[in-house]
C-alpha positions in Angstrom: 22.6 -7.0 16.0 24.6 -6.4 19.6 22.5 -5.7 23.0 22.6 -1.7 21.9 21.0 -2.5 18.8 24.2 -2.0 16.7 24.9 -3.6 13.5 26.1 -7.1 13.6 29.6 -7.5 11.0 28.9 -9.3 8.2 32.0 -12.0 9.0 29.6 -12.6 12.4 27.4 -15.8 12.1 23.9 -15.3 11.1 21.3 -15.0 13.9 17.8 -16.4 14.1 15.9 -13.3 13.0 12.6 -14.9 14.5 14.5 -14.4 17.9 15.6 -11.4 17.4 14.0 -8.5 16.9 15.3 -5.3 15.4 16.4 -2.9 18.4 16.8 -6.2 20.1 18.5 -3.5 23.3 15.2 -2.1 23.8 12.9 -5.6 23.9 13.3 -5.5 27.6 12.9 -2.9 30.5 16.3 -0.8 31.1 17.8 -2.0 34.5 16.4 -5.5 34.1 18.5 -8.6 35.3 16.3 -11.1 35.4 18.1 -14.3 35.3 15.7 -16.6 33.9 17.9 -18.8 30.9 16.6 -19.8 27.4 16.4 -23.7 27.4 19.2 -25.3 28.3 21.4 -23.4 26.1 22.9 -20.9 29.2 22.0 -17.5 27.2 20.1 -15.0 29.0 17.3 -14.3 27.1 16.8 -10.8 25.5 20.5 -10.5 25.5 21.1 -10.1 22.2 23.2 -13.6 22.1 22.4 -16.0 19.5 19.5 -18.4 21.2 19.4 -21.6 19.5 17.1 -22.7 16.4 13.4 -23.5 17.5 13.4 -26.8 18.9 11.1 -29.1 16.7 10.0 -30.5 20.3 8.5 -26.9 20.8 6.4 -27.3 17.7 5.3 -30.8 18.5 4.1 -29.6 21.7 2.3 -26.5 20.1 0.5 -28.8 17.7 -0.2 -31.6 20.3 -2.1 -28.7 22.1 -3.7 -27.3 19.4 -5.1 -31.1 18.4 -6.5 -31.7 21.9 -8.1 -28.2 22.1 -9.7 -29.0 18.2 -10.6 -32.2 19.5 -13.0 -30.4 22.3 -14.2 -28.0 19.8 -15.3 -30.5 17.3 -16.5 -33.0 19.9 -18.8 -30.3 21.6 -19.8 -29.6 18.3 -21.3 -33.1 17.5 -22.7 -33.8 21.3 -24.8 -30.2 20.9 -25.9 -31.9 17.5 -27.0 -35.3 18.9 -28.2 -34.4 21.8 -29.7 -31.0 20.8 -28.4 -29.3 24.3 -28.1 -26.8 25.9 -30.4 -25.7 23.1 -31.2 -26.9 19.4 -29.1 -25.8 16.4 -29.4 -26.1 13.0 -26.6 -27.1 10.7 -25.7 -30.4 10.9 -23.3 -31.6 13.7 -20.9 -28.4 12.6 -24.4 -26.1 12.9 -23.0 -24.5 16.0 -19.4 -24.0 14.5 -20.3 -22.3 11.1 -23.6 -20.6 12.5 -24.4 -16.6 13.5 -21.7 -13.9 11.9 -20.2 -17.6 10.0 -23.8 -17.7 8.1 -23.0 -13.8 6.7 -19.2 -14.5 5.6 -20.9 -17.6 3.7 -23.3 -15.6 2.4 -20.8 -12.8 1.0 -19.1 -15.5 -0.5 -21.4 -17.3 -2.3 -23.6 -13.9 -3.4 -21.3 -10.9 -3.2 -22.1 -7.8 -0.9 -25.9 -6.5 -0.6 -27.0 -3.8 1.7 -30.3 -2.7 3.2 -30.6 0.6 4.5 -31.3 1.1 7.9 -31.2 -2.8 8.6 -28.5 -5.7 9.2 -26.3 -6.4 6.0 -23.4 -8.1 5.5 -20.9 -4.6 4.5 -20.2 -4.7 8.4 -18.1 -8.0 7.6 -14.9 -7.7 6.1 -13.9 -9.3 3.2 -10.7 -11.3 3.7 -12.3 -14.6 5.0 -15.7 -14.2 2.3 -12.7 -14.1 -0.4 -11.2 -17.4 1.1 -14.2 -19.1 0.9 -15.4 -18.2 -2.7 -12.9 -20.5 -4.5 -14.0 -23.5 -2.2 -17.4 -22.5 -3.3 -16.3 -22.5 -7.0 -14.9 -25.9 -6.9 -18.1 -27.7 -5.2 -16.0 -27.9 -1.8 -18.3 -25.7 0.0 -17.7 -22.3 2.3 -18.3 -24.5 5.0 -15.9 -27.2 5.0 -13.8 -24.9 3.0 -13.5 -22.1 5.7 -13.2 -24.6 8.7 -10.3 -25.8 6.8 -9.1 -22.6 6.0 -9.4 -21.0 9.9 -8.2 -24.3 11.7 -4.9 -24.6 9.6 -4.6 -20.8 10.0 -4.7 -21.5 14.0 -2.2 -23.8 13.9 0.1 -21.4 11.6 -0.7 -18.5 13.7 0.3 -20.7 16.9 3.4 -21.5 15.3 4.3 -18.1 14.2 3.5 -16.2 17.7 5.9 -18.9 19.4 8.5 -17.7 17.3 7.4 -13.9 17.5 7.2 -14.8 21.5 10.8 -15.8 21.1 12.3 -12.5 20.2 11.2 -10.8 23.9 10.4 -13.9 25.9 12.7 -17.2 27.4 12.2 -20.0 24.8 10.0 -21.7 27.8 8.3 -18.9 28.1 7.1 -18.2 24.7 6.7 -22.3 24.3 4.0 -21.7 27.4 2.3 -18.6 26.3 1.3 -20.4 22.5 0.0 -23.0 24.2 -2.3 -21.1 26.6 -3.3 -19.5 23.6 -4.8 -22.7 22.0 -6.5 -23.3 25.4 -7.3 -20.7 26.2 -11.3 -21.0 26.7 -12.2 -18.6 24.0 -10.1 -20.3 21.4 -13.2 -22.2 20.2 -13.3 -18.7 17.8 -10.6 -19.9 16.1 -12.3 -22.8 14.6 -15.7 -20.9 14.1 -16.6 -19.2 10.7 -15.2 -16.2 11.9 -11.4 -14.1 11.0 -10.0 -14.0 14.4 -7.8 -17.2 13.5 -7.2 -15.1 10.1 -5.7 -12.6 12.5 -4.0 -14.1 14.5 -1.8 -15.8 11.8 -1.6 -12.4 9.8 -0.6 -10.5 13.0 2.1 -12.8 13.8 3.3 -12.9 10.4 3.5 -9.1 10.0 5.5 -9.1 13.0 8.1 -11.6 12.4 8.8 -10.6 8.7 9.5 -7.0 10.1 12.2 -8.7 12.6 13.6 -10.2 9.8 13.5 -7.1 7.7 11.1 -9.0 5.4 9.5 -6.0 3.8 7.3 -7.0 1.2 5.7 -10.0 3.5 5.1 -7.6 6.4 3.0 -5.3 4.6 0.9 -8.1 2.6 0.2 -9.4 6.2 -0.8 -6.2 8.0 -3.3 -5.4 4.4 -4.5 -9.0 5.6 -5.0 -8.2 8.9 -6.7 -5.1 7.9 -9.0 -7.1 5.8 -9.8 -9.6 8.4 -11.1 -6.8 10.9 -11.0 -3.4 11.3 -9.2 -4.3 14.6 -6.5 -5.4 12.5 -4.8 -2.2 11.5 -3.6 -2.0 14.9 -0.7 -5.2 13.8 0.5 -1.9 12.2 1.0 0.0 15.9 3.6 -2.8 16.6 5.2 -2.5 13.3 5.5 1.1 13.6 7.4 0.8 16.7 9.6 -1.8 15.4 10.5 0.0 12.7 10.8 3.7 14.6 13.3 1.8 17.5 15.4 0.0 14.4 15.4 3.9 12.5 18.8 4.9 13.0 20.5 1.8 13.1 18.3 0.4 9.5 20.0 0.6 6.1 19.3 3.4 4.1 17.6 1.2 1.6 15.0 -0.5 3.6 13.8 2.8 4.7 11.2 3.1 2.2 10.4 -0.6 2.3 9.7 -0.5 5.7 7.2 2.8 5.3 5.7 1.1 2.2 4.8 -2.1 4.6 3.5 0.1 7.5 1.1 1.9 4.8 -0.2 -1.3 3.3 -2.6 -1.8 6.5 -4.4 1.8 5.6 -4.2 1.6 2.2 -6.1 -2.1 2.8 -9.0 -0.3 4.5 -8.5 2.7 1.8 -8.9 -0.2 -1.2 -12.3 -1.5 0.3 -13.9 1.7 1.4 -13.2 3.0 -2.5 -14.6 -1.0 -3.1 -18.1 0.3 -0.6 -17.9 3.5 -2.9 -18.3 2.0 -6.2 -20.9 -0.6 -5.2 -23.0 1.1 -2.8 -22.0 4.3 -3.2 -20.8 5.2 0.3 -16.8 4.4 1.2 -18.1 4.1 5.2 -21.1 2.0 4.7 -19.2 -0.5 7.0 -19.1 2.0 9.8 -23.0 2.4 9.4 -24.0 -1.0 8.7 -21.8 -1.8 12.5 -24.6 0.6 13.9 -27.7 -2.0 12.8 -26.0 -4.2 15.6 -26.1 -1.3 18.0 -22.0 -0.4 17.7 -20.7 3.4 17.1 -18.1 4.5 18.5 -18.3 7.9 20.3 -16.9 9.3 23.8 -20.1 8.2 25.6 -19.8 4.6 24.8 -17.9 3.2 28.0 -20.7 5.1 29.7 -23.2 3.6 27.9 -21.3 -0.1 27.9 -21.5 -0.1 32.3 -25.4 0.8 32.0 -26.2 -1.7 30.0 -23.8 -4.0 32.4 -25.6 -3.0 35.2 -29.0 -3.2 33.8 -28.5 -6.1 32.0 -31.1 -9.0 33.7 -29.7 -11.7 35.7 -31.0 -14.5 33.1 -28.7 -13.1 30.4 -25.3 -13.2 32.2 -23.8 -12.5 28.8 -22.6 -9.0 29.3 -21.0 -10.3 32.7 -19.1 -12.9 31.2 -17.7 -10.3 28.6 -16.7 -7.9 31.1 -14.9 -10.7 33.3 -12.9 -11.8 30.5 -11.9 -8.4 29.9 -10.7 -7.3 33.4 -8.5 -10.6 32.7 -7.4 -9.6 29.3 -6.4 -5.9 31.1 -4.7 -7.4 34.0 -2.5 -10.3 31.8 -1.5 -7.3 29.7 -0.2 -5.1 32.8 2.0 -8.2 33.6 2.9 -8.5 30.0 3.9 -5.1 30.0 6.6 -5.4 32.0 8.7 -7.4 29.7 7.6 -6.6 26.5 8.4 -2.9 24.5 5.3 -0.3 25.1 4.1 -0.8 21.0 2.2 -4.4 22.1 0.9 -3.1 25.2 -0.7 -0.4 23.6 -1.6 -3.0 21.1 -3.2 -5.2 23.4 -4.6 -2.0 25.4 -6.5 -0.8 21.9 -7.5 -4.1 21.2 -9.1 -5.0 24.6 -10.5 -1.7 25.2 -11.8 -0.3 22.0 -15.2 -2.3 21.8 -16.4 -0.9 25.2 -15.9 2.9 23.5 -18.7 1.5 21.3 -21.3 1.5 23.7 -21.5 -2.3 24.7 -19.0 -4.9 26.6 -20.6 -7.1 24.0 -18.0 -9.5 22.6 -15.5 -8.2 24.4 -14.2 -11.7 25.1 -13.9 -12.6 21.7 -12.3 -9.5 20.6 -9.2 -9.8 23.1 -8.4 -13.2 22.4 -6.0 -11.7 19.7 -4.7 -9.4 22.1 -1.4 -11.5 21.7 0.3 -10.0 25.0 -2.3 -11.2 27.3 -1.0 -14.9 26.9 2.8 -13.2 27.4 1.1 -12.0 30.7 -0.1 -15.3 31.1 3.1 -17.3 30.9 5.3 -15.2 33.3 2.3 -15.9 35.6 2.7 -19.5 34.7 6.5 -19.7 35.6 5.2 -21.0 38.9 4.4 -24.9 38.0 1.2 -25.2 40.7 -0.6 -22.2 38.9 0.9 -23.8 35.0 -0.8 -27.1 35.7 -4.0 -25.3 36.8 -4.4 -23.3 33.7 -3.5 -26.3 31.6 -6.5 -28.5 33.7 -9.4 -25.7 34.0 -8.5 -24.0 30.4 -9.9 -27.2 29.0 -13.0 -27.5 30.6 -13.9 -23.9 30.8 -13.1 -24.2 26.3 -16.0 -27.0 26.6 -18.5 -24.9 28.4 -17.4 -21.9 25.9 -18.1 -24.0 22.8 -21.4 -25.3 24.6 -22.7 -22.1 25.0 -22.0 -21.1 21.2 -25.6 -22.7 20.8 -27.2 -19.6 23.1 -25.1 -17.0 22.2 -23.0 -15.2 19.2 -19.7 -15.1 20.7 
C-alpha cells in the first residue's frame, strides 16, 4: 500500500508485509515529518516505501540479549537454591521459577480443574498454559521442565515477532532497540517462570503480525490463544480491530468476513471457556468469582481502594510501592509511544497497564504491564540518546537480578 493506504498494483514488487501495516498512511500522526532513517537504506520510516528485509543481524542481537537475560534468571535461581538467600525456597534449583502461581498451573495440567466455594481455587487460572503442559506430563518429562521450555521458547519467538511488528511503525533501529529493551527489562524474569506472560507476548505479536499480512486464520487463532492465556489477553483484539477499521474501505471484499471472524475469535474463546466452566462446575463465570478469593474484583471504587491500600501499606512490605512505581513508569513510556504509533496501541497499553488498579490493588501491576508492548517503543524512542541507551542496557540487567531474587520473597 502507498502512503495514503491505497492498494498497490499487483505488478509492483511485493512488500514486506511484516514491516508495513495495513492502512500504512495512518501509522504516524499527521503532520509529522521526522527525519529518522530505517537502517542504512535511506528510506523514510513509515513512508510507505518498501523497507529492507529483516536483517539477520537484528535477529542475532535480539537472541543474544535474550540468552544473556535468561542466563541471569536461571543463574539467580540456582544462587537462591544454593545459598538459601534471600529466603529458603523449596522445589530444587528451579524452585523460584516454578513456584507461586506456577504450582496452580502444574496442578491443572496434572489433575484438571476443581473448585472450592469460598476458597482459592485454580479456576481463576486460564487454560492455555496448562493445556501446553499436559503433553509433557503424559510423556513423562513433567510439567516443570516442559513448562520452562515452553515459556522460554515462546519468549524468544515473541521477541522476534515484536521486532517485526515494531518495524511497521518505527525505524528499524528503534524496533530492534525496543525488542532488546523488552528482553532485558527488570520484570522480564516473568518470561521464564511458569506464568502465561510469554505465551501472551507471542500470541499478541503473532495476532498483529498476521493481521498486517492479511492472514486471517492465523490472526484469529492467535487472538483466541491470547484470550485463553489471561483474561487481559482479549485486549489484543483492540489493536486488531483498529487495524481492520483503518483499512476497511481499501480491503478486498472477500477479506472482510474473514477479518470479522478473526476479531470474533477472542470473545469466542472466552465464551468457550465459560461454557466449559458451566458444564464442569455449573457456573460460566466461576473464574471471576474465583479471582475474588485473591482479593481481586472489578468495581468503580477499585482505584480508591488501590490507593488506600498503597498509602496504608507497611514500609516493611514495599511491594505495593514497587508495583505502583512500575505502573507510573509504564504510563510515561506509553505517553511517549503515543506520538509514533496509532491510537489503538495506546488504548491497548492503557487498558493493560491500568486495568489491575480497577480490581482494588496495585499488586502485580508491574507484571501485568510487562506485556503492554508500546511501553518498550516509548523507551526505544527515549533510548535514541546514546547515553540513555547505555544506561538502560547496564541498569536493567542489574534490576533483573534483583527482581529474580525477590521471587524468593514475594509472588510477582
